[in-house]
C-alpha positions in Angstrom: 86.2 17.1 -23.0 89.5 16.4 -23.0 90.9 20.2 -23.4 91.9 22.5 -21.1 89.9 25.4 -19.7 91.9 29.3 -19.9 91.2 30.8 -16.6 92.3 34.4 -15.5 91.8 36.9 -12.7 90.3 40.3 -14.3 90.4 42.5 -11.2 90.6 42.2 -7.2 88.3 45.4 -6.6 88.3 46.8 -3.0 85.1 48.1 -4.0 83.6 44.4 -4.6 85.2 40.9 -5.1 87.8 39.5 -7.0 86.4 38.6 -10.4 88.0 35.5 -12.1 87.3 34.2 -16.0 87.5 30.9 -17.5 86.5 29.9 -21.2 85.8 26.0 -21.8 87.0 24.4 -25.3 83.7 25.2 -26.2 83.3 28.7 -25.8 81.3 29.0 -23.2 82.3 32.1 -20.8 82.1 32.0 -17.1 82.7 35.0 -15.3 82.6 35.3 -11.4 82.8 37.7 -8.6 83.6 36.5 -5.0 82.0 38.3 -2.5 82.4 36.4 1.0 80.4 38.7 3.1 77.5 38.1 1.1 74.9 35.2 1.9 73.6 34.9 -1.6 74.6 34.5 -5.2 72.8 35.6 -8.1 73.7 33.3 -11.3 72.9 33.8 -15.0 73.3 32.7 -18.0 73.4 35.5 -21.0 73.1 34.7 -24.5 74.0 37.2 -27.3 70.9 36.4 -28.9 67.9 39.0 -28.8 64.7 40.6 -31.1 67.5 42.6 -33.6 68.6 38.9 -34.2 65.4 37.9 -35.8 64.1 38.4 -39.4 60.4 39.7 -39.9 58.6 36.9 -40.1 60.5 35.3 -36.9 59.8 39.3 -34.7 59.1 38.2 -30.9 60.7 34.8 -31.3 63.3 35.6 -28.6 61.1 36.8 -26.1 58.6 33.6 -27.0 61.6 31.1 -26.6 62.7 32.6 -23.2 58.4 32.2 -22.1 59.2 28.3 -23.5 62.4 27.6 -21.8 60.8 27.5 -18.5 58.2 24.9 -19.8 60.3 22.2 -19.1 63.0 20.0 -19.6 64.2 16.2 -20.2 64.5 16.1 -16.3 62.5 18.7 -15.2 58.8 19.3 -15.7 57.8 23.5 -15.1 56.5 23.1 -12.2 59.6 21.2 -10.7 61.8 24.2 -12.7 59.8 26.9 -10.3 58.9 24.7 -7.6 62.6 23.2 -6.9 63.9 27.4 -6.6 61.2 28.3 -4.4 61.7 25.4 -1.9 65.0 27.1 -0.9 63.5 30.6 -0.9 65.3 31.5 -4.1 64.0 33.1 -7.0 64.7 32.6 -10.9 63.4 34.5 -13.4 64.2 36.1 -17.6 64.3 38.5 -19.8 64.7 39.6 -23.7 66.4 42.8 -24.8 67.3 43.6 -28.3 71.0 42.6 -28.3 70.3 39.7 -25.4 68.9 37.4 -23.4 69.4 36.5 -20.0 68.0 33.3 -17.6 68.9 33.7 -14.2 68.5 32.8 -10.0 69.3 34.3 -6.9 69.9 32.2 -3.8 71.4 31.5 -0.7 74.6 30.3 -1.0 74.7 27.2 0.0 71.6 26.2 -3.0 73.9 27.9 -5.4 74.8 24.1 -7.2 70.7 23.8 -7.3 70.4 27.6 -9.1 73.4 26.3 -11.7 72.1 22.8 -12.3 68.0 24.2 -13.2 69.0 27.2 -15.3 71.4 25.4 -17.2 68.8 22.5 -17.3 66.4 24.9 -18.9 68.7 26.9 -21.1 70.6 23.9 -23.1 67.6 21.2 -22.6 63.9 22.6 -22.9 61.9 20.2 -24.8 59.7 23.0 -26.4 56.6 20.5 -26.7 53.8 21.6 -29.3 51.2 21.8 -26.4 53.3 24.2 -24.3 54.0 26.6 -27.5 50.1 26.7 -28.0 49.9 27.6 -24.3 52.6 30.4 -24.3 51.2 31.8 -27.5 48.4 32.6 -25.5 50.0 33.9 -22.8 52.6 36.4 -24.6 49.6 37.8 -26.9 47.8 38.5 -23.5 51.1 39.9 -22.5 51.1 42.0 -25.8 47.5 43.3 -24.6 48.5 44.3 -21.3 51.2 46.3 -22.9 49.2 47.8 -25.7 46.7 48.8 -22.3 49.8 51.1 -21.1 50.1 53.7 -23.0 53.3 55.1 -21.2 55.4 52.3 -22.3 54.1 51.7 -25.7 55.0 55.7 -27.2 58.5 54.4 -26.5 57.7 51.7 -29.0 56.2 54.0 -31.3 59.4 56.4 -30.8 61.8 53.8 -31.7 59.6 52.7 -34.6 59.4 55.8 -35.9 63.5 56.6 -36.1 64.4 52.9 -36.9 61.3 51.9 -39.4 61.4 48.5 -40.8 65.2 47.9 -39.1 65.1 45.3 -36.5 66.1 47.5 -33.9 62.8 49.2 -34.9 60.4 46.3 -34.2 58.7 45.5 -30.9 60.9 42.8 -28.6 57.7 41.0 -28.4 56.7 41.0 -31.6 53.0 41.5 -33.0 50.2 40.0 -32.8 50.4 38.7 -36.0 53.9 37.5 -36.1 53.1 35.5 -33.0 50.2 33.9 -34.0 51.7 32.9 -37.0 55.2 31.5 -35.6 55.5 27.0 -35.3 56.7 25.2 -33.2 59.2 24.4 -35.7 60.5 27.8 -36.2 60.8 28.1 -32.5 62.8 25.2 -32.3 65.0 26.0 -35.4 66.1 29.3 -33.7 66.7 27.6 -30.4 69.0 25.2 -32.3 70.5 27.4 -34.0 71.3 30.3 -32.1 71.7 29.2 -28.4 75.3 27.8 -28.3 78.0 27.8 -26.1 80.3 30.2 -27.9 77.3 32.7 -27.7 77.0 32.6 -24.0 78.2 34.1 -21.2 77.5 32.6 -17.5 78.0 35.1 -14.6 77.9 34.6 -11.2 78.0 36.9 -7.9 77.8 36.5 -4.2 79.5 34.4 -1.4 81.0 31.5 -3.8 84.2 29.3 -5.4 85.2 29.9 -8.8 86.2 26.7 -9.1 83.2 24.6 -8.2 81.0 27.0 -10.7 83.4 26.2 -13.3 82.9 22.5 -12.6 79.6 22.5 -11.8 78.7 24.7 -15.2 80.9 22.4 -17.1 79.1 19.4 -15.9 75.9 21.0 -16.7 76.9 21.7 -20.4 78.3 18.2 -20.8 75.1 16.4 -19.9 73.1 18.0 -22.4 76.0 17.0 -24.9 77.7 20.9 -25.8 81.0 19.5 -25.6 82.2 20.7 -28.8 85.2 22.5 -29.5 84.4 25.9 -30.3 85.6 29.8 -29.8 83.3 32.7 -28.3 81.3 34.8 -31.0 82.7 37.9 -31.7 81.0 40.9 -30.1 78.9 43.0 -32.4 80.4 45.0 -34.9 80.4 48.7 -34.1 81.5 49.7 -37.8 77.7 48.6 -39.2 75.8 52.0 -40.1 72.5 51.6 -38.7 69.5 53.3 -41.0 67.5 55.7 -39.7 64.9 58.5 -40.1 64.7 61.9 -38.6 61.5 64.5 -38.4 59.3 61.9 -38.4 55.8 62.4 -36.3 54.0 59.5 -35.6 50.6 59.8 -33.8 48.5 56.5 -32.4 45.1 57.6 -32.1 43.9 56.4 -28.6 40.9 57.2 -25.7 43.4 57.9 -23.0 43.0 60.1 -19.8 46.5 61.5 -20.8 48.6 61.9 -24.1 51.9 60.3 -23.7 54.8 62.0 -26.0 58.4 61.1 -26.6 60.7 63.8 -28.5 64.3 62.4 -29.2 66.5 62.0 -32.0 69.6 59.2 -32.3 72.2 59.0 -29.7 75.6 57.4 -29.2 76.9 53.5 -29.4 77.7 51.7 -26.5 81.2 52.1 -26.4 81.3 55.4 -27.4 84.1 57.4 -25.9 81.5 60.3 -24.8 79.0 58.3 -23.3 79.8 59.2 -19.6 79.6 62.7 -21.2 76.2 62.0 -22.6 75.6 60.7 -19.2 76.1 63.6 -17.1 74.1 65.5 -19.9 71.2 63.7 -19.7 70.8 64.0 -16.0 71.0 67.1 -15.7 68.2 68.3 -18.9 66.0 65.6 -17.2 67.6 62.3 -14.7 66.2 63.8 -11.2 63.8 66.1 -9.7 66.1 68.7 -9.8 66.6 68.5 -13.4 65.9 71.2 -15.8 63.0 69.9 -17.7 61.6 68.4 -14.3 61.8 72.0 -13.0 60.3 73.3 -15.9 57.3 71.6 -16.9 56.2 69.7 -13.0 57.3 71.4 -10.6 57.4 75.5 -11.8 54.4 74.7 -14.5 52.9 71.7 -12.9 51.8 70.3 -16.7 52.9 66.9 -16.1 53.3 64.9 -13.2 56.3 61.9 -15.3 58.9 63.7 -17.4 62.3 62.8 -17.6 65.1 62.0 -20.8 66.7 59.2 -21.5 69.2 57.4 -23.6 69.5 53.9 -25.3 72.6 52.6 -25.9 73.2 49.5 -29.0 76.4 48.5 -30.5 75.9 50.7 -33.0 73.6 52.8 -32.5 71.6 54.9 -30.0 68.6 57.1 -28.7 68.1 60.2 -27.0 64.5 61.4 -25.9 62.4 63.0 -23.2 59.0 61.7 -22.1 56.1 63.3 -20.4 52.6 62.6 -19.4 50.5 65.3 -19.6 46.5 66.5 -20.3 45.9 66.2 -24.0 45.0 70.2 -24.1 48.6 70.5 -22.4 50.7 68.6 -25.5 51.4 71.8 -27.4 52.5 73.5 -24.4 54.4 70.5 -22.9 56.2 70.2 -26.2 56.9 73.7 -26.2 58.7 73.9 -23.2 60.7 71.0 -24.0 61.8 71.9 -27.8 62.9 75.7 -26.3 64.7 74.2 -23.0 66.7 71.8 -25.8 67.7 74.4 -27.9 68.5 76.7 -24.8 70.9 74.1 -23.6 72.3 73.6 -27.3 73.6 77.1 -27.5 74.5 78.0 -24.2 75.6 74.8 -22.7 75.3 73.8 -18.9 77.0 75.5 -16.0 80.3 74.2 -14.8 77.8 73.2 -11.2 75.3 71.4 -13.4 78.0 69.2 -15.1 79.4 68.1 -11.6 75.9 67.6 -10.5 75.2 65.4 -13.8 78.5 63.4 -12.8 77.8 62.8 -8.9 74.3 61.6 -10.1 76.1 59.0 -13.0 78.8 57.9 -9.8 75.8 57.4 -7.2 74.0 55.3 -9.5 77.0 53.2 -10.3 78.1 52.5 -6.7 74.3 52.3 -5.0 73.7 50.1 -8.1 76.2 47.7 -7.0 74.3 46.8 -3.8 73.1 43.4 -4.3 74.0 40.4 -6.4 71.9 40.8 -8.7 73.4 44.2 -10.0 76.9 42.8 -9.9 76.4 39.4 -11.8 74.3 41.7 -14.5 77.3 43.6 -14.7 80.2 40.8 -15.5 77.1 39.8 -18.3 76.5 42.7 -19.7 80.4 43.7 -19.6 81.7 40.5 -21.0 79.0 39.5 -23.9 78.6 43.6 -25.0 81.9 45.6 -23.9 85.5 45.2 -25.4 86.7 45.7 -21.6 85.2 45.0 -18.1 85.7 48.0 -16.1 85.7 48.1 -12.5 83.8 50.3 -10.0 87.0 52.4 -9.8 87.4 52.6 -13.4 83.9 53.8 -14.4 84.5 56.5 -11.2 87.7 57.6 -13.0 86.2 57.8 -16.1 82.8 60.1 -15.0 85.6 62.2 -12.8 87.5 62.3 -15.9 84.5 64.0 -18.2 85.2 68.2 -18.7 82.1 71.0 -19.3 83.9 71.3 -22.1 83.3 67.6 -22.9 80.0 67.9 -22.2 79.4 71.0 -24.2 81.0 69.3 -27.1 78.3 66.6 -26.6 75.4 68.9 -26.4 76.3 71.0 -29.2 76.0 67.9 -31.6 73.7 65.7 -29.8 71.1 68.3 -29.8 71.6 69.7 -33.4 70.1 66.5 -35.1 66.6 66.1 -36.1 64.4 65.1 -34.0 61.4 62.9 -34.2 58.0 62.4 -32.2 56.0 60.1 -31.1 52.8 60.5 -29.4 49.7 58.7 -27.8 46.1 60.2 -27.1 42.8 61.2 -28.5 44.0 63.3 -31.4 42.7 63.7 -35.2 44.4 62.1 -38.2 46.8 64.8 -39.1 47.3 66.4 -35.7 50.8 67.6 -34.8 52.1 67.3 -38.3 54.0 70.4 -38.2 54.8 70.2 -34.5 58.6 70.0 -35.6 58.3 73.0 -38.2 
């Protein structure tokens, strides 16, 4: 490449390190946080492609590809990829989400050049052989089967499908047995060649590092793969698109399980919604910890469930809010009734000022304590660049949480909890059971 890279310092965070950002001529964005006190570095390649970018026929291809990229490149076998990182005491892995995929390694600071070379190599130069496709197909089918044997996880997929229906956000990240069984090497390779480009990617690294050296090493790795065309970074996903959703759905999946598993919830807020911090405080008070209302009502006072919590999921243009509980099948009606009563009480009466402050305190603690290692700091950089319009410092986030008022939480509560609910349930139940549960 002959064009010049563009570098800027984004922040010099007193609670972290110096964050710098470089955009290469090929559209690749590189963000680092230099933390000299650390002796490790986490390095990740974040690809702005996930399961929602798949057609129904290709459902599961992003996750399939994530597996395959570790199977070998032109320079390394699958064993080389794992052995070279493990030989220096490091670790490497990947995960697929609905709107992005991440490949990462964590190593001692002295071994960062190796981590950059290995991770960039597997992302940019995978060979995707037919034999590897067939081998990994069996692995993924086993992974799907394992997931189906965990009803506490599966019920969340049932709920998501109940709300989003056939929209890509409603499909499982792993795909289904029919789609995984039908995917061909040609389809997977075509998805890889079309979607994995420098302009769709963000490099993030945090720890004891030198930004200029990271940029030089990454640039060399991408040049080696021939990924040196001129391009501009892909724009972040639109927040204006309307995602079709359904409400009032009751989906019961019959399974012979010891416990019944339920999720009751509704649509939530998109990732960059102005009220996302107020929603976070509300979520903590409702079901975010042992002091939460639902935990106290359902577990502590009545002993009806071991696990009960509320949650939020955010996407670029949509979101979810829900309550999960696992209980004896004969207790489902009681747990559901208590949950609905508590949500209705909060919607009508709001939270106390003390509860709002506790919810905010939990948010702030999660932010700060969640950044105690280089992996979480690397993730903050990758997600911040890939998903948000701005990269907030820790202090910025804490100030926004502090700015949340009881009035804002009340407004969010009244608006959110007035939305029609849907119910997902897994257990040993007859067809038609709970059909009137939301009436």
